[in-house]
Backbone as numpy.savetxt, mean C-alpha at the origin, in Angstrom:
# Nx Ny Nz CAx CAy CAz Cx Cy Cz
7.44 20.11 16.05 7.36 18.95 15.19 7.12 17.72 16.06
6.18 16.90 15.66 5.88 15.67 16.39 6.79 14.56 15.92
7.30 13.80 16.86 8.10 12.65 16.47 7.43 11.39 16.99
7.46 10.39 16.18 6.86 9.12 16.54 7.98 8.10 16.62
7.99 7.34 17.68 9.00 6.31 17.84 8.86 5.28 16.73
10.00 4.74 16.30 9.99 3.72 15.25 9.17 2.53 15.71
8.33 2.05 14.83 7.49 0.89 15.14 8.16 -0.36 14.63
7.66 -1.53 15.01 8.26 -2.77 14.54 8.25 -2.95 13.02
7.52 -2.10 12.30 7.51 -2.25 10.85 8.84 -1.86 10.24
9.70 -1.17 11.00 11.02 -0.81 10.50 12.00 -1.91 10.91
12.72 -2.47 9.95 13.60 -3.59 10.25 14.85 -3.16 11.00
15.52 -4.16 11.59 16.80 -3.93 12.24 17.83 -3.56 11.17
18.98 -3.07 11.61 20.02 -2.65 10.69 20.50 -3.76 9.76
20.45 -5.01 10.21 20.95 -6.11 9.39 19.86 -6.76 8.54
18.68 -6.18 8.50 17.58 -6.72 7.71 17.42 -5.89 6.45
17.34 -6.56 5.32 17.14 -5.85 4.06 15.65 -5.64 3.81
15.31 -4.48 3.32 13.94 -4.19 2.95 13.75 -4.69 1.52
12.68 -5.42 1.26 12.50 -5.92 -0.10 12.22 -4.79 -1.09
12.70 -4.96 -2.30 12.42 -3.95 -3.32 10.99 -4.08 -3.82
10.51 -5.31 -3.92 9.18 -5.56 -4.46 8.27 -6.12 -3.38
7.02 -5.77 -3.47 5.99 -6.35 -2.59 4.76 -6.56 -3.47
4.14 -7.70 -3.32 2.96 -8.03 -4.11 1.69 -7.65 -3.37
0.77 -7.07 -4.09 -0.55 -6.73 -3.57 -1.55 -7.33 -4.56
-1.73 -8.64 -4.45 -2.56 -9.33 -5.44 -1.86 -9.28 -6.78
-2.53 -8.76 -7.80 -1.95 -8.65 -9.14 -1.12 -7.39 -9.34
-0.96 -6.61 -8.30 -0.18 -5.38 -8.36 1.20 -5.66 -7.77
2.23 -5.29 -8.51 3.59 -5.39 -8.00 4.02 -4.00 -7.59
4.36 -3.84 -6.33 4.84 -2.56 -5.81 6.36 -2.55 -5.88
6.92 -1.48 -6.39 8.36 -1.36 -6.58 8.86 -0.21 -5.70
9.59 -0.55 -4.65 10.07 0.45 -3.71 11.06 1.42 -4.36
11.88 0.94 -5.28 12.85 1.80 -5.96 12.13 2.89 -6.76
11.13 2.52 -7.51 10.38 3.49 -8.32 9.25 4.15 -7.54
8.94 3.60 -6.36 7.84 4.09 -5.52 6.55 4.19 -6.34
6.29 3.11 -7.03 5.10 3.03 -7.87 4.68 1.56 -7.94
3.51 1.36 -8.49 3.00 0.02 -8.67 2.79 -0.25 -10.14
2.76 -1.52 -10.48 2.50 -1.89 -11.86 1.60 -3.11 -11.90
0.83 -3.17 -12.94 0.03 -4.35 -13.25 0.56 -4.81 -14.60
1.08 -6.03 -14.61 1.78 -6.54 -15.78 2.89 -5.55 -16.15
2.82 -4.92 -17.30 3.89 -4.00 -17.69 3.45 -2.54 -17.69
2.35 -2.23 -17.00 1.84 -0.85 -16.96 1.99 -0.22 -15.58
2.70 0.89 -15.52 2.86 1.63 -14.27 1.54 2.31 -13.91
1.28 2.44 -12.61 0.02 3.02 -12.14 0.12 4.52 -11.86
1.30 5.03 -11.67 1.47 6.46 -11.43 1.02 6.91 -10.05
1.38 6.13 -9.03 1.02 6.50 -7.67 1.78 7.74 -7.22
1.12 8.58 -6.45 1.78 9.66 -5.74 2.40 9.05 -4.49
3.38 9.71 -3.86 4.09 9.10 -2.73 3.20 8.52 -1.63
2.21 9.24 -1.17 1.37 8.72 -0.09 0.48 7.57 -0.57
0.06 7.62 -1.81 -0.73 6.51 -2.35 0.11 5.24 -2.35
1.35 5.38 -2.80 2.25 4.23 -2.79 2.47 3.72 -1.38
2.79 4.63 -0.46 3.06 4.24 0.93 1.85 3.56 1.56
0.66 4.04 1.26 -0.56 3.44 1.78 -0.69 1.99 1.33
-0.54 1.74 0.04 -0.68 0.39 -0.47 0.48 -0.49 -0.03
1.68 0.06 0.02 2.86 -0.68 0.49 2.64 -1.16 1.94
2.13 -0.26 2.77 1.90 -0.60 4.19 0.83 -1.67 4.33
-0.26 -1.54 3.59 -1.32 -2.55 3.67 -0.86 -3.89 3.09
-0.01 -3.86 2.08 0.51 -5.09 1.49 1.50 -5.80 2.40
1.98 -5.09 3.39 2.91 -5.70 4.34 2.20 -6.80 5.13
0.91 -6.62 5.39 0.13 -7.59 6.15 -1.25 -7.74 5.50
-1.31 -8.44 4.36 -2.59 -8.59 3.66 -3.66 -9.19 4.56
-4.86 -8.66 4.44 -5.98 -9.17 5.21 -6.11 -8.61 6.61
-5.10 -7.92 7.08 -5.13 -7.35 8.43 -5.67 -5.93 8.38
-6.70 -5.68 9.18 -7.30 -4.35 9.23 -6.35 -3.36 9.88
-6.26 -2.19 9.28 -5.52 -1.08 9.87 -6.49 0.07 10.03
-6.54 0.59 11.23 -7.45 1.71 11.51 -6.91 2.98 10.85
-7.77 3.96 10.76 -7.37 5.26 10.23 -6.20 5.82 11.05
-6.28 5.68 12.36 -5.23 6.19 13.25 -3.90 5.48 13.00
-3.95 4.16 12.81 -2.71 3.41 12.53 -2.10 3.84 11.20
-2.95 4.06 10.20 -2.44 4.51 8.91 -1.86 5.91 9.01
-2.51 6.77 9.76 -1.96 8.12 9.95 -0.59 8.04 10.61
-0.43 7.16 11.57 0.86 7.02 12.25 1.92 6.40 11.34
1.56 5.34 10.63 2.55 4.61 9.83 2.85 5.25 8.48
1.86 5.81 7.83 2.04 6.37 6.49 2.27 7.87 6.53
1.45 8.57 7.29 1.57 10.04 7.37 2.56 10.46 8.46
2.89 9.56 9.37 3.82 9.81 10.48 3.35 10.94 11.38
2.06 10.93 11.68 1.52 11.90 12.63 0.78 11.14 13.72
0.80 11.67 14.93 0.20 10.96 16.06 -1.06 11.65 16.57
-1.72 12.38 15.73 -2.98 13.02 16.12 -3.98 12.82 14.98
-5.24 13.04 15.28 -6.30 12.90 14.29 -6.57 14.26 13.64
-6.11 14.45 12.41 -6.39 15.73 11.75 -7.88 15.79 11.37
-8.38 16.97 11.27 -9.79 17.12 10.91 -9.94 17.15 9.40
-9.34 16.16 8.74 -9.45 16.02 7.30 -9.81 14.58 6.97
-10.19 14.35 5.76 -10.48 12.99 5.31 -9.36 12.49 4.41
-8.14 12.86 4.73 -6.99 12.55 3.89 -6.83 11.06 3.61
-7.04 10.21 4.59 -6.90 8.77 4.38 -7.93 8.30 3.36
-9.18 8.69 3.55 -10.25 8.27 2.63 -9.99 8.79 1.21
-9.47 10.00 1.10 -9.17 10.56 -0.22 -8.07 9.75 -0.90
-7.03 9.40 -0.18 -5.95 8.62 -0.77 -6.41 7.21 -1.13
-7.26 6.62 -0.30 -7.82 5.31 -0.62 -8.61 5.40 -1.93
-9.42 6.43 -2.07 -10.22 6.62 -3.29 -9.32 6.79 -4.51
-8.23 7.52 -4.35 -7.30 7.73 -5.48 -6.63 6.42 -5.89
-6.21 5.63 -4.89 -5.60 4.34 -5.21 -6.61 3.44 -5.91
-7.83 3.39 -5.39 -8.87 2.57 -6.03 -9.12 3.01 -7.47
-9.13 4.32 -7.71 -9.39 4.80 -9.07 -8.26 4.40 -10.03
-7.03 4.31 -9.53 -5.92 3.89 -10.38 -5.92 2.39 -10.61
-6.50 1.64 -9.68 -6.61 0.19 -9.84 -7.85 -0.20 -10.65
-8.83 0.70 -10.72 -10.10 0.43 -11.39 -10.00 -0.05 -12.83
-9.19 0.58 -13.69 -9.12 0.13 -15.07 -8.66 -1.32 -15.24
-8.04 -1.87 -14.19 -7.57 -3.26 -14.23 -8.54 -4.20 -13.51
-9.65 -3.65 -13.02 -10.61 -4.45 -12.28 -10.11 -4.84 -10.90
-9.21 -4.04 -10.34 -8.57 -4.39 -9.07 -8.91 -3.44 -7.92
-9.84 -2.53 -8.12 -10.11 -1.55 -7.07 -10.60 -2.20 -5.77
-11.18 -3.37 -5.86 -11.72 -4.02 -4.66 -10.64 -4.63 -3.76
-9.37 -4.67 -4.21 -8.34 -5.22 -3.33 -8.05 -4.30 -2.16
-8.37 -3.04 -2.30 -8.23 -2.09 -1.20 -9.61 -1.95 -0.56
-9.84 -2.76 0.46 -11.17 -2.91 1.04 -11.36 -2.08 2.31
-12.60 -1.67 2.53 -12.98 -0.97 3.76 -13.48 -2.01 4.74
-12.95 -2.01 5.94 -13.35 -2.98 6.96 -14.66 -2.53 7.60
-15.58 -3.46 7.91 -16.87 -3.08 8.51 -16.72 -2.35 9.84
-15.64 -2.60 10.57 -15.41 -1.95 11.87 -14.60 -0.66 11.73
-14.37 -0.24 10.50 -13.57 0.95 10.25 -12.16 0.58 9.85
-11.54 1.44 9.12 -10.19 1.18 8.65 -10.21 0.47 7.31
-9.03 0.02 6.89 -8.86 -0.57 5.57 -7.96 -1.80 5.67
-8.04 -2.64 4.65 -7.16 -3.80 4.57 -6.97 -4.18 3.11
-5.91 -4.93 2.85 -5.65 -5.41 1.51 -6.34 -6.76 1.37
-7.31 -6.83 0.49 -8.07 -8.05 0.26 -7.49 -8.78 -0.94
-6.26 -9.24 -0.78 -5.56 -9.95 -1.85 -4.51 -10.83 -1.20
-4.26 -11.98 -1.78 -3.23 -12.86 -1.20 -1.84 -12.29 -1.42
-0.96 -12.61 -0.50 0.44 -12.23 -0.67 1.07 -13.22 -1.63
1.82 -12.73 -2.58 2.49 -13.59 -3.56 3.98 -13.28 -3.56
4.71 -13.64 -2.49 6.11 -13.26 -2.43 6.92 -13.85 -3.58
7.73 -12.98 -4.15 8.64 -13.45 -5.19 7.99 -13.70 -6.53
6.79 -13.21 -6.76 6.13 -13.52 -8.03 6.16 -12.33 -8.98
7.17 -11.48 -8.85 7.28 -10.32 -9.74 7.30 -10.82 -11.17
6.46 -10.21 -11.98 6.40 -10.64 -13.36 6.05 -9.46 -14.25
6.53 -9.52 -15.45 6.17 -8.57 -16.48 5.73 -9.38 -17.68
4.53 -9.13 -18.15 4.07 -9.85 -19.33 4.82 -9.33 -20.55
5.30 -10.25 -21.33 5.93 -9.85 -22.57 4.92 -9.99 -23.69
5.24 -9.50 -24.83 4.34 -9.59 -25.98 4.15 -11.01 -26.47
4.99 -11.94 -26.01 4.89 -13.33 -26.49 4.02 -14.20 -25.60
3.51 -13.67 -24.49 2.69 -14.49 -23.58 1.26 -14.55 -24.05
């Protein structure tokens, strides 16, 4: 079994991990390990959620395939699969009905980034009265 040393993305013992993280108009919920747009859940699978959660940690910053494999898949080698690209496509397809698939962008130099502003603390659910 390969072990990867904890990276700085893991907080110290006295740091709380936020329950919610914003990815543009998508609210990611760590407790439910899913995302929602307004009041509709997206139905992410665990790796899809982790992929978007990781990219939302640093919006606009490119992450290479290797970095994503290390941070999301927790492996330190390059598998001969297109697993990252497949998960990116799945996330985009779930964001598509909301017109948000473009927030998960492919970087020209390779890798991916979240092309959406960070909106800390803006968790919202639309009610029927809005």
